[in-house]
C-alpha positions as CSV (number, residue, x, y, z in Angstrom):
1,M,-6.1,-15.8,14.6
2,V,-2.7,-16.3,16.4
3,K,-1.0,-19.6,16.2
4,L,1.8,-20.7,18.5
5,K,3.9,-23.8,18.3
6,V,4.8,-25.4,21.6
7,K,6.7,-28.6,22.4
8,V,5.1,-31.6,23.9
9,G,7.2,-33.1,26.7
10,P,7.8,-36.9,27.4
11,K,4.7,-37.1,29.6
12,G,2.4,-35.2,27.2
13,Q,2.9,-31.9,29.0
14,I,2.9,-28.6,27.2
15,V,3.9,-25.2,28.5
16,I,1.4,-22.4,28.0
17,P,3.5,-19.2,27.3
18,K,3.6,-16.7,30.1
19,M,1.8,-13.9,28.1
20,L,-1.2,-16.3,27.5
21,R,-1.2,-17.4,31.2
22,R,-1.4,-13.8,32.3
23,K,-4.1,-12.8,29.7
24,Y,-6.3,-15.7,30.6
25,G,-5.7,-15.8,34.4
26,I,-4.0,-19.2,34.4
27,R,-1.9,-19.6,37.5
28,E,0.1,-22.4,39.0
29,N,-2.2,-25.2,40.3
30,N,-5.2,-23.8,38.5
31,Q,-7.2,-26.2,36.4
32,V,-7.9,-25.5,32.7
33,I,-10.7,-26.8,30.5
34,L,-9.8,-29.0,27.5
35,E,-12.6,-28.8,24.9
36,I,-12.4,-31.7,22.5
37,R,-13.7,-30.7,19.0
38,E,-13.9,-32.6,15.8
39,D,-10.3,-31.8,14.7
40,E,-8.9,-29.7,17.5
41,I,-8.3,-29.3,21.2
42,V,-9.2,-26.0,22.8
43,I,-7.6,-25.0,26.1
44,R,-9.8,-22.7,28.2
45,G,-8.7,-20.7,31.2
46,P,-10.4,-21.2,34.6
47,R,-14.1,-20.4,34.7
48,S,-15.6,-17.8,36.9
49,I,-17.8,-19.0,39.8
50,E,-20.9,-17.7,37.9
51,E,-19.9,-19.7,34.7
52,T,-19.3,-22.8,36.7
53,L,-22.7,-22.6,38.5
54,E,-24.4,-22.0,35.2
55,W,-22.6,-25.0,33.6
56,I,-23.7,-27.2,36.6
57,R,-27.4,-26.0,36.2
58,E,-27.3,-26.8,32.5
59,R,-25.7,-30.2,33.1
60,R,-28.4,-31.1,35.7
61,K,-31.1,-30.3,33.1
62,E,-29.4,-32.5,30.6
63,V,-29.3,-35.5,32.9
64,K,-32.7,-34.6,34.3
65,G,-31.5,-34.3,37.9
66,Q,-30.1,-37.8,38.1
67,E,-27.2,-38.2,40.4
68,A,-24.0,-40.0,39.2
69,R,-23.1,-43.2,41.0
70,L,-19.6,-44.5,41.6
71,G,-18.7,-46.6,38.6
72,D,-21.2,-45.1,36.2
73,L,-18.3,-44.6,33.7
74,A,-16.6,-47.9,34.3
75,E,-18.2,-49.6,31.3
76,I,-17.8,-46.6,28.9
77,D,-14.8,-46.7,26.5
78,L,-13.9,-43.1,26.2
79,E,-11.8,-43.8,23.1
80,E,-14.8,-45.2,21.3
81,E,-16.9,-42.2,22.4
82,F,-14.6,-39.8,20.5
83,E,-14.2,-41.9,17.4
84,D,-16.1,-40.9,14.2
């Protein structure tokens, strides 16, 4: 496993080193995926279209085809959701 130390800027921003951006296809204005795990944050490069479609299909199964409505998350405290 390779570990790199990067500095966090005043707005919470980090710079992903160029060699890693190239390797994982991360370009300016791309979006990346932050995976929150028990004691770590994993940054994933952009997904392929096929991966994205599969994720959507799986997510629809999880919510049993229900559509989200505006404000559905308004009453959820995300900080509480991630607490142990």
